[in-house]
C-alpha positions in Angstrom: 49.3 78.4 59.4 48.9 81.8 57.8 51.7 84.3 57.2 50.9 86.5 60.2 50.9 83.5 62.5 54.3 82.3 61.2 55.7 85.8 61.7 54.4 85.8 65.3 55.9 82.4 66.0 59.3 83.5 64.5 59.3 86.7 66.5 58.5 84.7 69.7 61.4 82.3 69.3 63.7 85.2 68.3 62.8 87.0 71.5 63.4 83.8 73.5 66.8 83.3 71.9 67.8 86.9 72.5 66.7 86.7 76.2 68.7 83.5 76.6 71.7 85.0 75.1 71.3 88.1 77.3 71.0 86.0 80.4 74.1 84.0 79.5 76.0 87.2 78.9 74.9 88.6 82.3 75.9 85.4 84.1 79.3 85.1 82.5 80.2 88.8 82.7 83.8 89.7 83.7 84.1 91.7 86.9 87.2 94.0 86.7 88.6 94.8 90.1 91.3 97.3 90.9 93.0 96.0 94.1 95.6 97.6 96.4 98.8 95.6 96.1 99.0 94.9 99.9 95.7 92.9 99.6 96.8 90.7 96.7 97.2 87.4 98.7 93.9 87.8 100.5 92.0 88.8 97.4 93.3 85.9 95.4 92.0 83.5 98.2 88.7 85.3 98.4 88.2 85.2 94.6 89.0 81.5 94.5 86.2 80.9 97.0 83.8 83.3 95.3 84.3 81.7 91.8 83.3 78.3 93.3 79.7 79.4 93.5 79.5 82.1 90.9 79.5 82.1 87.1 81.3 85.4 87.0 84.9 85.7 86.0 87.0 88.0 88.2 89.8 89.9 86.6 92.2 91.4 89.2 94.5 94.3 88.7 97.0 95.0 91.5 98.8 98.2 92.1 99.2 101.3 94.3 96.0 103.0 95.4 97.1 106.3 94.0 97.8 104.9 90.6 94.5 103.0 90.5 92.7 106.2 91.5 94.4 108.1 88.7 93.4 105.4 86.2 89.8 105.4 87.3 89.3 109.2 87.1 90.7 108.9 83.6 88.2 106.3 82.5 89.8 102.9 83.3 87.0 100.3 83.0 87.0 98.9 86.5 83.8 97.7 88.2 85.1 97.6 91.8 87.9 99.4 93.5 89.5 97.9 96.6 91.7 100.7 97.9 94.2 100.8 100.8 92.7 103.9 102.2 89.3 105.6 102.7 90.2 108.9 101.2 90.2 107.9 97.5 87.0 105.9 97.6 85.4 109.0 99.3 86.8 111.2 96.5 85.4 109.0 93.8 82.0 109.1 95.5 82.2 112.9 95.9 83.1 113.2 92.2 80.1 111.1 91.1 82.3 108.4 89.7 81.6 105.7 92.3 78.1 104.5 93.2 76.8 106.6 96.1 76.4 104.6 99.3 78.4 101.6 98.1 81.6 102.5 100.1 82.5 99.9 102.7 85.5 99.2 104.9 86.6 95.7 104.2 89.8 95.5 106.3 92.2 97.5 108.5 95.8 97.1 107.6 98.8 97.0 109.9 102.4 98.1 109.3 105.6 96.1 109.8 109.3 96.9 109.5 111.1 94.0 107.8 114.9 93.2 107.9 116.6 91.7 104.9 119.4 90.2 107.1 118.1 87.4 109.5 121.0 88.3 111.9 119.3 91.6 112.7 117.3 90.6 115.8 116.2 94.0 117.2 114.6 95.9 114.3 113.8 98.9 116.4 117.4 99.3 117.5 118.6 98.8 113.9 116.1 101.5 112.8 117.5 103.9 115.4 121.1 103.1 114.4 120.4 104.4 110.9 124.0 105.4 110.3 124.7 101.7 109.8 122.0 101.2 107.1 122.6 101.3 103.4 118.9 101.7 102.4 115.5 102.0 104.1 112.6 101.1 101.9 109.1 102.5 102.0 106.2 103.0 99.6 105.7 106.3 97.9 103.4 108.3 100.3 101.9 110.1 97.3 100.6 106.7 96.0 100.4 104.4 98.9 98.6 104.7 102.3 101.2 102.4 103.8 103.9 104.9 102.7 102.0 107.6 104.5 101.9 105.4 107.6 105.6 104.7 107.4 106.4 108.4 107.1 104.2 109.0 110.2 106.1 106.4 112.2 109.5 107.9 111.2 108.3 111.4 112.0 106.8 110.4 115.4 110.1 108.7 116.3 112.0 111.8 115.2 113.9 109.8 112.5 112.4 111.4 109.3 115.0 114.1 108.8 117.8 111.8 109.8 117.1 109.0 107.3 116.5 111.1 104.1 119.8 109.9 102.5 118.9 106.3 103.1 115.4 106.2 101.7 114.4 104.3 98.7 110.7 104.6 97.5 108.7 101.8 96.0 105.9 102.6 93.7 103.7 100.4 95.8 104.0 98.1 98.9 104.7 95.1 96.7 107.8 96.7 95.2 108.8 97.9 98.6 108.7 94.4 99.9 110.8 93.2 97.0 113.5 95.8 97.8 113.9 94.2 101.3 113.3 90.6 100.3 116.0 90.8 97.6 118.5 92.4 100.0 118.6 95.7 98.2 117.4 97.5 101.3 118.5 96.6 104.9 115.1 97.5 106.3 111.7 98.3 104.9 108.2 99.4 105.9 105.8 96.8 104.5 102.3 95.5 105.1 102.0 93.0 108.0 100.0 90.9 105.6 103.1 90.4 103.5 105.3 89.1 106.3 102.7 86.5 107.5 101.3 85.5 104.1 100.2 81.9 104.7 100.9 81.0 101.0 104.5 82.2 101.3 105.9 81.8 104.8 108.7 84.3 105.4 112.0 83.5 107.0 113.2 86.6 108.8 112.6 89.2 111.5 110.2 92.0 111.6 108.9 94.6 114.1 105.4 95.9 114.3 105.3 99.6 115.2 102.6 100.4 117.8 99.4 101.5 116.1 99.6 104.7 118.1 102.5 105.8 115.9 100.4 106.1 112.7 96.9 106.8 111.5 94.5 103.8 111.1 94.8 102.2 107.6 91.2 101.7 106.9 90.9 100.0 103.5 87.7 100.7 101.7 86.0 99.2 98.7 83.6 101.0 96.4 81.4 100.1 93.3 82.2 101.9 90.1 79.4 100.3 88.0 75.8 99.5 89.0 75.8 96.0 87.6 74.6 93.0 89.7 77.9 91.0 89.4 80.1 93.7 91.1 77.4 94.1 93.7 77.4 90.4 94.5 81.2 90.4 94.8 81.2 93.4 97.2 78.5 91.6 99.2 80.6 88.4 99.3 83.5 90.5 100.8 81.2 91.0 103.9 80.5 87.3 104.2 81.8 85.2 107.2 84.0 83.2 104.9 85.6 86.3 103.3 86.0 87.9 106.7 87.7 84.8 108.0 90.2 84.9 105.1 90.8 88.6 105.6 91.8 87.9 109.2 93.9 84.8 108.2 95.9 87.1 105.9 96.9 89.5 108.7 94.2 92.2 108.7 91.9 93.4 111.4 88.2 93.5 110.6 86.3 96.8 110.6 
């Protein structure tokens, strides 16, 4: 075999090796997902099912929607954003940061008011008797759509100006839940998905404010990179299995 032929064979196998390495890299890519903290239980269950049939590794980061949004516009390397609202995914799309046309509503959240003391039977009465409360917890409305919903409920019930001295703000809905669960707050506005989490059954009482008292909590997902792995994950969120899990964890379907 002459020198030219040897070089051609060497180049051929080098290309094959490079393509194999590239394919392996694509298959095993990490997908970095920013997830609103209220959706942590449901998302962990969804990812567990997704990874059964996918070679991709999903890396989840939980936090408030407002904080994730700030991180993303400052260059945080997320591939997918699962927000607790529709406003920030829309903003990311308008700003050219998110992939145009990728926005989708994956769940509709519901609000609940949780009592730390199981002896409190009528949550609505306890909320109105705010003079007897030490603390009322809710998520920071600047960061959390659930905090906005809680504020709307209190304003609609004409309680907002009356409970100002009682309010304690959580950075996100997970921290707000901990305020109540630990007994540091008598009552707290949390996500309904937290009080009926099938992985952690809750012993206690809660009240679900009528949905007419607050704006719909439409939770949207959006792509931040144009790679196939994140696209596949977002498509899986629309699958019958994922939708069944979303309902199981206390959300309404869009």
